[in-house]
N, C-alpha and C positions, 0 to 999 in steps of 0.2 A: 839287729838287736845285741847289745853287748851284755854278755850274760858271764858273772865273774863268781868264782868259787875261792873265798879264804878257808883253807883249812890247816889242820896241825895248830890249833891256836890253844893260847895257854888261858890264862883268865880272862873271861869276857865280862869288862865292867858295862851294864847296862844303861847308864845314865837314868835309870828310874830309881828314885830312891826308896819305894816301897819294894822294889827287889833289884836290889844294886849289882848282884852278880847271877850271872847266868850258868846255867849247867850245859854248856854248848862247847864243842870244839871247832864248828864250821858256820859261816855265814856265806848265803848265796844270793847275788844280786841280779837284776836284769834291769839296764839301764839305770844305773846307779840307785835303784831303789831295793830295800831289803825285802826278800820274798820267803827267805827261811833263815832260822838260827835255830841252832840246837846239836844232834848228834849226826855224826858221819853218815850220809846215805849214797850208795855207790852209784844211783842214776844222776846226783847233782855232777859228779865229776863227767859223765858223759855228756849233759846238756852245756856245761859251762865253757866256752868259747877261750877263756882265761883264768887259770889256775894259780892261786899265790899260795905257795908253801910257806906258813908263817913260822915253822920251826921252833913251836913252845911259846914264841914271845906272846905277852899279855897284850890286850888292847881295850881300849876305851873310847867313848866318843869325842872327837875334838872338844875343847874346852870353848864355851860361847863368853864372850865378852858383854854382860849385860849393861854395862855403863860407859858407853863411848860418846864422845863429841866430833864425829870424824866430819871435816869440811866437805866441800863438794869439788872433792880432788885428793890428789895423794899428796899434799903438802901441807905442813904444819906450820903455821906462820910463826906462831909462837915459839917454836924452837928452830925455825930455819931449817927444817928438815922434812926431806923427801924420802918415800918408800915405805912409809910408816904400815901400811896395809899386808905388804908380803912380810913385814917382819912379826906380824901376829901370826902366820902359818911358820913362821921361823922359830915360834916357841909353843909349838904345840895348841894352838887355836886355830879354828876354822872357821869362827864368825865373829862378828859383832853388833850389838843392837846399840842405834843411835839415839840418845835421849836429847837429841837437839844440836845442831850445829852452831850453837851460839857464842862460842868462842872465835868464829870466824872474824876476823877485822871487819869492821863496817856492815855488819849485820843488819839489813832493814827491818826495824819493827814497825812497819806499816800492815795493814789487812793484806795489801797486793804483795808486799815483800815477803812475808811470812808463807803465804801460799805457793808464791813462786819457788822460793828456797826449799819448801817442803816437797813439790814435785821433781825439782831439779836434782835434790838430794837424792830421791829414791831411783830415778832414772839412771842417773849418773853411775850410782855403784850397782845397778844391775847389769850395766853395759859394761862396767870395767872391773875387773876380777882379778887381780894379778895373784898367781899361784893359785889360781880358784879360790880364792876367799869369799866369803857371804859376808858383804857389809849391809846389814840393814838399815837403809839411811831414810831420809825424808821425814822425820818427826816435823810435827807442827808446833809452833812457839805461839803462845796464847798474846792476844794485844787486844784491847779495846777496839771496837768496831766489828768484830767479827760476828757473824750473824747464823742462823740456823741451815741458813742454804749454803754457807760458806763450807761448813760440816758436812753438809750433804756433797757438795762439790769434791771434797777431798777424798771421802769415803769412795767415789766414783773413780777416783784417781788412784787409788789403792794405798792412800795414807791411814795407816792405823795405830798411828802412835802420836801422842801430843809429849813435847819435850819438856823438860823440867819445868812444872808450875813454879814460881818464886824466880825463877832466872831471867824472865823477860820484865818489862816495865811493868805489866799489870798484874797487880802483886795484892789489891785489896781481896780481902778472904770472903766477904759476900759476893761479889762480882764473881769471882772464881769458883765458888759454889755452883752458882747458875751455869756457867759455861762448861764446868766439868761434867755437869749433868748431863748438858746438849752433847758433849763429845760421847760421852758414853752411850748416848741413845743411836749414834752412829759407829758403834763398835770399835770404839777407841781405845785403846790402852793409855791411861793417862797417868805420866811420872811427876813427881815431886820431890822438890830438894827437900832436905831436914837439915837442922843446923845452921853454921855459917858458911859462907863461901869465901873464896878469894876476893869475889868481885863485890865492892862495898854497896853497888846500887842493888845486889840481891837480897831478896826478903830474907827476914829471919823467924821463922815458923815454930811455935810451940806443938804441943802433942795436941791441946784443942783445937789450935787452929788447923791442923792436919785432917783430924776426926771432922772439922765442917766441911772442910775442903772436899774432902771424901775422895781421893786419887786411887789409882788402880795399885801404884807402885810408890812406896817410899822408897827414896834413894838417899845413898851416903849416910845410911844410920848409924855407921860408925864414924861419921865426919868425913867433910869433904872440903877442907881438913879437921874442922873443930865440930864435934858432934853434939847433939841436945843434950840436955841434963840427963841422966841417968832415970830418973823419974818419968821424963817425956817419952824415952825410949820405952821403957816399960809400957807406959800406957798405950802408946800406939801398938804394941805387939797384943798386949792383953783387949783390947777393946776395941781394936778395928780388925776388917776383913781385908788384908792387903796383902798383897807381896812385899819384900823387903830386898835392897841390896847394900852389901858393904863392899868398901873400896880399899883396894891394896895401899892407897896413899894415906888412909885416914888411920885412926888409932888401932894400933894390934891387940891391944887392950880390950877393946869395945868390942872388937871382931868377938873376940871368947865370950864377953858378957852377952851379945846379942844371940849368939849360938846355944848358950844355955837357955836364954829366954824362948828362943825357939824352941827346945826342946820340952820347956816347963809348961809351954802353952799350945803344944802340938803344932807346931807351925814348922819343923823343918823342910817340908815339902813347898814352902812360901821362901825360902830364903836363898839370895843369888849372890854372884860375885862380879866384881867390875874394876877397871883400871882407871876410871876416868879421863883417858885420854882425849886431846890433849888439854892437858891445864897446868897452870904455873909449878905443880908439884906432881904432875903425872905425864911422864911418859916412858910406859912400863909395860912394853909386850909381855913381859913374864908375870905380871901382876895378878892375874885370876891364878894360875899355878903356887904363887908364894901364898895366897889365902891357902889354897888347899894344903900345903906342907905346914903353914901354920896351924891350921886345924888338927891335922893328922899327928902331929907333935904334941900337940896339947891334950889330944882324946884319944892316946893309944889303943883304949880298950875299943874304939870305933873302927871298922874297916875304912881306909881312905876312898874306897869304892863309893860310901854315902858322901863323903864332900865332893868327890867328881860328880856325883848325880846332882849336887847344887850349883854346880858349873855349867851344867849341859841340861839335862831333863827337865828341872825346874824351870829354867830359861823357855825352854821350848812350851812349856806348859802355860808361862806367863804370857807370852807373845804369840803364840799359836804357830811354831814355826814346825817346819816338816823336816827337821833334823834335830840332832842333839839327845836321841835314844837310839840304841842298838835293839830295834824291835822290827817287826814287820810292818809295812808301810810307811817306814820313814826312810829318807835319803841316807847313804852309808856315808857319814863325815867320821872319820876314825883316825885314831894315833897309834903307833906301837910304843910300847912300854918298856923300859928294861932300868934294872939298877944301876946304882953307882956307888963307886968305892966309898965304904967299904961293904955294901951291902949288892948283892947281885939280884936280890928282888926289889921291883919299883916302890911295892907298899912300905916295906922296911925303910926304903930311901926316904918315901914322905915322911914314915914317922918319926925318923931321924932329925927332921925340919929341914931336909934339903931336898933339892930340885932333881926328880927322878929324870931319866932319858926320856925324851920322846923324837920320834923319827917316822920315817916313811908315813907321810900325812897323806891319807886318803880323802878326797872331798868327790862327792858322788860317784864312789866305790872307783875312782881313778888316782893314781899315785901321782900325787901333784909335787912332793918335796921328800927327796930321800933324807938328806942331812938337816938338821935342823940347827942353825949355827948358833944359835942363842942359850943352847941346852948342852949336858955332856954328851958325847957319842955312844953309841950303841954297842954292845960286844957282838951282834950279829945282825944281818938282814933278811927279811922275807925274800923268798923268790919267786918271781913274777914269770911265768910260763903261758905264752901265748899260743895255741893250737895253730 
């Protein structure tokens, strides 16, 4: 059994928006699972077979991209680009949730096709994890002809996400209302696009449409790239019981509006961040961190740990993930944080609107990447000591 003790921690960001900063200076794990977070205990150092001296560095859960469109491989055809998954880790992210691989050229919108793509997407990304990254692939796109038995079959295959409603050919609101209800019966998280899309064949829904369809998650609330009307954004937040994601390539001003509405309606625990990779405007491994920096800069009276929680623990709660929080029972997926010129504190760096340093990415309590090439370097590194 691998027993790892992380000691001499600085600020520990929990990923839990209700308690965003922990009073802790050690984290102890067994086989990648957190068993203890808190004050130092001498017996833990005796039990551990690896000890990590964190040298006072601050830590946080690795961000989770809540809105991706990963294909069933590591090649983004729209950009002729390979290796995007490892670039997530190189940007301080440890995971991505797929809301449908619908950007893949030739995506088959048939009953057999969408089921096959969902199963393949899930299994490929379970088997292929460059730098340890966790891509939660396999979202089921809705099409005419899907029956309840198909949803039961998908549940048995472990498919638990429906890709963005409105991005597939099935767009009729009444038909979707019925199919979404069936998907939820089989414990699926149903995502839906909002506003307009780059694809002219995608649906454009109003707040009333979305309230009728009743998904679990309303995506791209700040635009993907163009948002709904302001009154519609407020209506889905005031009248609906949803999770919401905002995108790095949507309107930055609308991100602020959405956050203020989340505060107004008591839904900060429902807000998530995504990159929309890959789409015509979105190849941004740093996209989720830029949203954190945007919000931290605009609301300096709020500790950035709250915004980090929106990009970690909120996503874990929405999609039922076993990572995304530094808490007992969760897998330890964690990044080390450091400030960057002119600040030596990562939280002050974020509040200045800049990207802090992320490094020494830990996934399942194992060091996966020391230097994150897409971000500024760190002033010091933790020391890993194996007995």
